[in-house]
N, C-alpha and C positions, 0 to 999 in steps of 0.2 A: 620461724624467728624474724624479727627486724633486722631491715639491711643493715643498719649500724652495728648491730650488736653480732652479726653472721660474721660481719668482717673483722670487729674486733677479737672475736674468739678465735677465730680460724688464721688470723696474722700476727705480725709484729706493731699493729696499727692499734693505736689506743679510739674509745668511744666517737671521742672528740676530733681525732683525725679521720677517724670515717665518715663523720657528718662531713670533715672540710671537704673530701676527696670525692661524697657524694653530690655536695654543692658544686663542685669545680667541674663535673661532667668526666671525672676518671674512673668510675663505676659501672660496668654495663652486663647487661644481662645478652649473653650471645654479643651481637652486634648493636643494640639497641641502648641507647645512654638510658642510665634510670638515675632520676635524681627527685624520686619521692622517698622522702626519710623513712615514711610508713611502710612502704612494701613488706612483706611478708614471702621471705624466701621457702620455695617449696623444695622437696629434696631433690629433684631431677634438674633444678637449677641451675645454669652453668653461669657463676659469677665473675667477672673478672675486674682486677683492680691495676691499672695503668698498662691494660693490655695482658696481662699475667692474671692467667687461672687460678681461682680460690680451690684447692682441693682439700676439702676435711679429711680428716685421719679414720680409717676406718676400723683402727684397733684401740681398746680400751686403753689408756695408760693413767693411772692414779698415783700420785706422788704424796708424802706427810710432811710436813714443813714445819720446824720450830722458828716461828717470826719471832725475831728479836723485836723490845721495843723500839718506839720511834722509828719506825717504818708504818709506810701509809700500803694498804691492799688496793691499789689502782696501778694502770700502767703510767697514768702521767698525771703530776700535781703542777696545779699552774703556779703554783709558789716556790717551786725548787725543791720540795723538802725530797727525801730519801723514800723511794718505795721499794716493796718487796721485789719487783724486778729490774732494781738496780743490785739486789744482793743475789738473785738468784741464777744458777747457770744461763746462757743462752738458748739452749734446746728447749728451755720452759719458758721461753719468750709469751708463747702463743697460750698456754697452760691459763685456765678459767679456775679462779678461786669459790671453794664452795663456801658461800656466805664472806663475812668480815671478819677481823678482828680491830678494834678501833688502835690510832697510833700508840695510845700508851700501854696497851695490851701485848701481850705475848702467849708464847705458845701453839698447841697443834692448830695448822691450816691446812687442808687439803687442798689439793690443785688436780686439774685433769684435762687431757687434751678434746674430752667430748663432753660438749655445752649442756646436753639432754640428760647425763649423769649430772653435774655440776647442780642443774635447777631442781631436780631429782631429790637429790641427798638437802638439796637447800633447805626445800620446801616440807620436809617431811617431817614427823615430828621423832627422830631419832633422838639419844640421850645426849646431851653436851653438858660434860660435867667442868669446872672449874675451880681452881683454887684461888681462895683472895684474901685480900685484908683490909678493914676497915678501920678507921678512926674512932670507932666508940665502940663499948658492950652491946651485946645484944641483948634488946629488949624484948617484952613479952609482945609487945606490940608484931615488930617483925618476925618472930617464931609465928605469930597468928597470922601473918599475910603469907608466910612463905609456904606453911600449911593449906590455907584457904584459897590462896589467889588474891587479886588485888586489881581494883579498876578506880583510874585515875584520870579526872577530866584535863587536871594540869600534871602533867609528867617533865616537864621540862629540866627539873634539878637533875643534874646528873647529864642531862643531854647536851649535845653541842651547842653553841650559843646562837649560829645560824640553822639549827633543825628547826623544819616545820611541823615537827611532827610534837603535837602540846597533849594528846587523850593518849591514853593507851593502856591496855588489860593483859593482867598478868596472870598465866595459870599458875596452880599450885604447883613447886618445885617436887620432883619428881623423888628427889630424897636431899636431903642437908646433913652435915654434923658441924660442931662447934670443935674447933683442935685446938684452938688455944685463946686467954681471953685475959686480958687484963685493964688495969685503970681507961688508958687511953686507945685501945685496939682491941679486934678481932680477927683472930683466922678463921676461916670455914671453907670447905670443900661442899660445892652445891652443883644438882643435877637440875639441869631445866630443859624442855622438849621443845622449845622455839628458839627461834634466833632473830629476835626482834634488836631496832636499832638501840645500841648503848643499854640495852634491857638491864643489866644487873647494875650497871652506876645510875638508871633512872629509878630501879626498885630501891635501892637504898638511898639514894638521893631526897626519897619520899621522906624519910625519916631525919633527914639534915646528915647523914652520916656520908662520906666521902670514901671512895674506892682508892683506898693507897697501891694496892697491888692485883691484877687481874691477868691470869695463867687457864688458858684451856690446854686440859689435860689429856682428854679423851672426847671422840665424837662419835658416837654410831658404833661402839664396840671397839675401835681403831684408838689405842692409848700411845701417848707420847713416848711414855717410858725414857729413858735415857739415851733420847735422840742429843745430841751437844745444838745448844743455841745456834742459829743461822746454817742449820745442816738439814740434809732431805733422804728421805730412805724412799724405794720402791714399795708398792704393795707386795704383800706375800700372797702365795696361792691361794691359799684360803682366803684373806681378806677379798681377792677378786672373786671367789667364788662366793662369796657372801653378798657382793654387789652384786652379780649377774643374777642370783636369787631374787634381792631385792628388786630389781628393776622387771623381772619376769612376773613378780607378785603385784608390782606398780601395774603393768600393762592389762594384765587378768582382769585388775581390779577395774581399769577405766573400759576395759570392755564388756565386763558384766555391767557396770553404770549406762552404759550406752544401749545395752540390750532394755536394762532394766527400764529407762529412760523411754526408748522407743515404744515398748510393752504397755508403758503407762499412759503414754500419747494418744497409743492405738486404743486402747480401755477408754481412754476420755473421749476418743472421738467416737466409739459405740455407743458410749453411754449419753451422749449429746444426740446423736443422731436419734436413740431409741426415743428419749424426753421429746425429739423433734417431732419423731411418728404418731409417740402419745398426745400431746398436745393439739395435731392436727386432726388426730381421731376426735378429740374432744370436741375441738372447734365444727369437727363434719356432723357431729352426733347434737351439736348445740343447734347448728343450721338446719339440718334435719327435723328436729324437734318445733323449731319457730315454723317453719313451712307447714308441717302438721296441723299448726295451731291456728293459723291464717285459714289454711281450705276448710277445717272444721268450723270456724265463725261464719263463713261464706254460706255455709249447708245452715 
């Protein structure tokens, strides 16, 4: 993990504050000052900030948080806007969010004290379910795109005005249902398997529809249910068991991928070696034939 990310994930400092600490020489590896922002922290590294060692938690803790509207999923905002860490109890200050919900969105947000788990869940293809309301009736074009997916060269509609993301590919929705529809609105429940930047706002923005309300109600089988807004709960034993099984499958798959890649590389090298041997043999036979031809002419 990159140094600034490691500090941010395991302390009260934000990513930008971590960058400043690195720049000021306040971060050390044992007694050596670290000023390389891109330094990759190894498992056995002892990292210190202002002389105090960072000690990542060995025990996994995950909470479910019902994020309210009007809060940012970040540790610090340059414009002084409210973040989830202003709302959460201080003991969760070092917890890492699993993905993002934008400022105007609400609902289920998972946070954990284990960055490896946060990254694995965020990058997974686990279901994400949302209740949303748009300002237009559902069209056949929308339904087709929800069923078949969508590729946009220009996906800026619905995105943040300062976003640098222009194009986007949307996978087919895992599930969708229209719950209510009027002349100037539609209410839907949709399930997607990705977590791209403002994905649903951009998707419906392509059809000139504005998302009025967006609430995540489930993630990977974890449901919000009746958890009140701005409240948290810890994972249940069953939910922890599911996460441990998920992480084990992920590691097993990674090991299998490494093994398969190593075998494929070995096979490729063997095939290359055989081709070289065959080519050398062919050249040898060719040269031998030429020599014999020269001798026969002399005779």
